[in-house]
VOGU-3710 file (C-alpha; in Angstrom, 3 decimals, decimal comma):
1> machnrsisl> -6,891/14,592/-11,895  -6,831/18,091/-13,350  -4,005/20,558/-12,911  -5,296/23,728/-11,288  -4,059/27,083/-12,531  -3,530/28,523/-9,077  -1,249/31,483/-8,533  1,578/30,644/-6,144  2,667/33,476/-3,891  5,210/32,884/-1,126
11> stsshpfvlk> 6,487/35,271/1,469  9,873/34,746/-0,186  8,455/35,339/-3,664  11,592/37,119/-4,834  13,820/34,194/-3,878  15,555/32,579/-6,916  14,247/29,120/-5,976  10,673/30,408/-5,981  11,066/32,244/-9,264  12,586/29,175/-10,898
21> aeeelnklka> 9,840/26,891/-9,571  7,116/29,268/-10,759  8,712/29,547/-14,193  8,958/25,779/-14,578  5,384/25,265/-13,346  4,005/27,782/-15,836  5,757/25,954/-18,673  4,509/22,615/-17,396  0,906/23,807/-17,199  1,069/24,799/-20,860
31> svgstsltye> 2,584/21,506/-22,006  0,625/19,144/-19,738  -2,605/20,893/-20,700  -2,143/19,772/-24,303  -4,609/17,175/-25,584  -1,915/15,295/-27,494  1,190/14,790/-25,400  4,027/13,254/-27,384  6,763/11,093/-25,918  9,254/13,971/-26,283
41> iildaikavg> 7,000/16,429/-24,437  6,401/13,949/-21,619  10,105/13,209/-21,192  11,010/16,917/-21,109  8,170/17,573/-18,657  9,344/14,800/-16,319  12,779/16,440/-16,213  11,181/19,847/-15,577  9,097/18,451/-12,692  12,322/17,115/-11,212
51> hvyecindll> 13,767/20,638/-11,306  10,664/21,977/-9,527  11,067/19,380/-6,776  14,702/20,395/-6,397  13,602/24,003/-5,895  10,947/22,933/-3,387  13,504/20,880/-1,460  15,778/23,905/-1,291  12,859/26,012/-0,053  11,999/23,417/2,590
61> gmssnqngls> 15,563/23,722/3,822  15,075/27,421/4,604  14,608/28,092/8,317  11,736/30,540/7,735  9,715/27,914/5,878  10,637/25,205/8,384  9,388/27,391/11,245  6,134/28,138/9,443  5,424/24,518/8,570  6,214/23,297/12,088
71> qvqqrrwveq> 3,400/25,387/13,563  0,425/23,412/14,915  -2,074/24,913/12,450  0,134/23,911/9,518  1,090/20,458/10,763  -2,042/18,801/9,390  -1,232/20,024/5,874  2,302/18,715/6,123  1,048/15,367/7,394  -1,483/15,155/4,560
81> eleesiklld> 1,217/15,887/1,993  3,384/13,194/3,560  0,552/10,708/3,148  -0,018/11,719/-0,473  3,710/11,469/-1,202  3,606/7,768/-0,306  0,853/7,229/-2,862  2,806/9,196/-5,460  5,899/7,091/-4,799  3,819/3,934/-5,214
91> mcsasrnnld> 2,570/5,280/-8,524  6,101/6,070/-9,728  7,331/2,649/-8,621  4,481/0,809/-10,371  5,100/2,768/-13,579  8,814/1,956/-13,478  8,089/-1,750/-12,985  5,652/-1,760/-15,896  8,167/0,031/-18,112  10,790/-2,549/-17,224
101> eikyhirnle> 8,444/-5,383/-18,214  7,554/-3,651/-21,471  11,231/-3,111/-22,256  11,921/-6,825/-21,712  9,272/-7,801/-24,256  10,523/-5,216/-26,753  13,948/-6,867/-26,593  12,333/-10,232/-27,292  10,523/-8,659/-30,225  13,824/-7,376/-31,600
111> laikrgeski> 15,239/-10,901/-31,493  12,181/-12,333/-33,242  12,498/-9,763/-36,044  16,177/-10,558/-36,540  15,311/-14,257/-36,831  12,345/-13,626/-39,122  9,952/-15,542/-36,844  6,624/-14,205/-38,167  4,285/-16,026/-35,793  6,346/-15,073/-32,762
121> iksrvllynq> 6,540/-11,466/-33,970  2,762/-11,225/-34,141  2,223/-12,679/-30,675  4,860/-10,426/-29,132  3,448/-7,302/-30,750  0,027/-8,166/-29,370  1,573/-8,843/-25,962  3,305/-5,462/-26,080  -0,029/-3,718/-26,530  -1,642/-5,790/-23,788
131> lvkkankdvk> 1,135/-4,775/-21,409  0,728/-1,098/-22,298  -3,041/-1,295/-21,697  -2,520/-3,077/-18,389  0,036/-0,473/-17,287  -2,388/2,305/-18,186  -5,115/0,678/-16,077  -2,680/0,330/-13,168  -1,930/4,055/-13,306  -5,629/4,929/-13,260
141> kqvakisesm> -6,125/2,743/-10,180  -3,257/4,526/-8,430  -4,655/7,951/-9,351  -7,992/7,072/-7,744  -6,211/6,678/-4,387  -4,689/10,173/-4,430  -6,499/13,184/-3,003  -7,245/16,413/-4,811  -5,046/19,494/-4,532  -4,881/21,298/-1,233
151> sgdalaivll> -6,567/24,605/-0,626  -7,602/26,748/2,282  -5,208/27,949/4,958  -2,172/25,869/3,998  1,061/27,798/3,555  1,907/28,682/-0,028  4,891/26,332/-0,111  2,556/23,405/0,632  0,221/24,573/-2,117  3,206/24,710/-4,449
161> lsetrditis> 4,122/21,154/-3,532  0,513/20,021/-3,962  0,277/21,573/-7,412  3,548/19,981/-8,445  2,136/16,638/-7,357  -0,928/17,252/-9,537  1,233/17,875/-12,579  3,356/14,813/-11,825  0,251/12,641/-11,718  -0,986/14,042/-15,030
171> llrsvfpsls> 2,360/13,196/-16,610  2,363/9,648/-15,250  -1,122/9,168/-16,679  0,216/10,146/-20,115  3,261/7,852/-20,198  1,636/4,641/-21,399  -0,830/6,186/-23,865  2,215/7,809/-25,504  3,877/4,392/-25,867  0,695/2,996/-27,348
181> kqavsgktgk> 0,633/5,743/-29,976  4,185/4,954/-31,024  3,100/1,478/-32,106  0,147/2,669/-34,190  0,178/4,407/-37,549  -1,646/4,542/-40,854  -5,201/5,453/-41,848  -6,586/2,082/-40,794  -5,384/2,504/-37,217  -3,964/-1,007/-37,297
191> lhlvsslvqk> -0,713/-1,777/-35,578  2,167/-0,643/-37,731  4,275/-3,520/-36,483  1,657/-6,133/-37,319  0,790/-4,762/-40,743  4,403/-4,427/-41,814  5,928/-7,499/-40,213  3,226/-10,145/-40,236  1,741/-10,379/-43,701  1,118/-13,868/-45,064
201> rrimckkeqe> 3,773/-15,239/-47,404  5,667/-11,988/-47,388  9,441/-12,277/-47,504  11,053/-9,192/-46,067  14,173/-7,941/-47,802  17,251/-7,226/-45,737  16,837/-3,448/-45,939  13,212/-3,595/-44,763  14,198/-5,859/-41,902  16,942/-3,465/-40,836
211> neildiaslr> 14,487/-0,554/-40,851  11,994/-2,442/-38,697  14,737/-3,408/-36,248  15,724/0,256/-36,010  12,084/1,230/-35,318  11,812/-1,305/-32,509  15,207/-0,313/-31,123  14,057/3,318/-31,084  10,952/2,329/-29,122  13,119/0,443/-26,623
221> vnvekleigl> 15,399/3,468/-26,199  12,355/5,657/-25,536  11,201/3,273/-22,814  14,675/3,265/-21,272  14,750/7,084/-21,220  11,355/7,148/-19,521  12,659/4,680/-16,926  15,637/6,921/-16,200  13,376/9,970/-15,956  11,015/8,268/-13,514
231> eslfrnviqc> 13,933/6,990/-11,429  15,246/10,541/-11,071  11,751/11,825/-10,268  11,330/9,077/-7,667  14,501/10,241/-5,911  13,294/13,867/-5,965  10,002/12,913/-4,297  11,877/10,798/-1,727  14,101/13,758/-0,859  11,064/16,013/-0,532
241> rvcllnicss> 9,435/13,502/1,811  12,616/13,392/3,932  12,539/17,184/4,226  8,908/17,125/5,360  9,608/14,336/7,878  12,479/16,354/9,318  10,156/19,327/9,782  7,549/17,172/11,534  10,151/15,703/13,872  11,672/19,050/14,798
//
């Protein structure tokens, strides 16, 4: 799902929340539009999306916006966004679950390296990559269920929310490919972990083993940070949904 470069213009365009949201969105468009998103960029972008949702939630709390969104002609847009928010939450939840499973197997890989269990190391590295591929497929399936960005006569605040959802989806699609890249290096494109840890009759010295353990530990920490980021994002989307439900029930 592509991120659309639509100009957001609200009746309260000079409000600090709007200016902050617009600033964050412009930065996100530049970073998410990159063809090679690194883990660091994705993690920073997830945090930035969370800030945008916080601004949107503050805007939804304004009486002027609540009155506008509660009008009959706007209700259908709010209801559509509520429906899409459920799908986005499902996508966040599935990604978090997959990250948790990947983290579990990384820990097992760390133990195998410490014990020098070559055969187990190889099987667990391969399993790691299988899990990443599966998680990536799961995300694509979730994306297919989500509608395109809104347009037409929806209020600008709904368009802002819709565009933020687009960017969130693009980020979630990039999470697992970024983890896959971290496990691959070298001109041959072979798994770094396999080529360095699972060579026949190779006895790894203590220093080499320590370095490999540090590499795997770093990968695990990255996964944990992504989990924390997605958990925070999940809460932001939940809060936004609560705000929209309150408007519909008013």
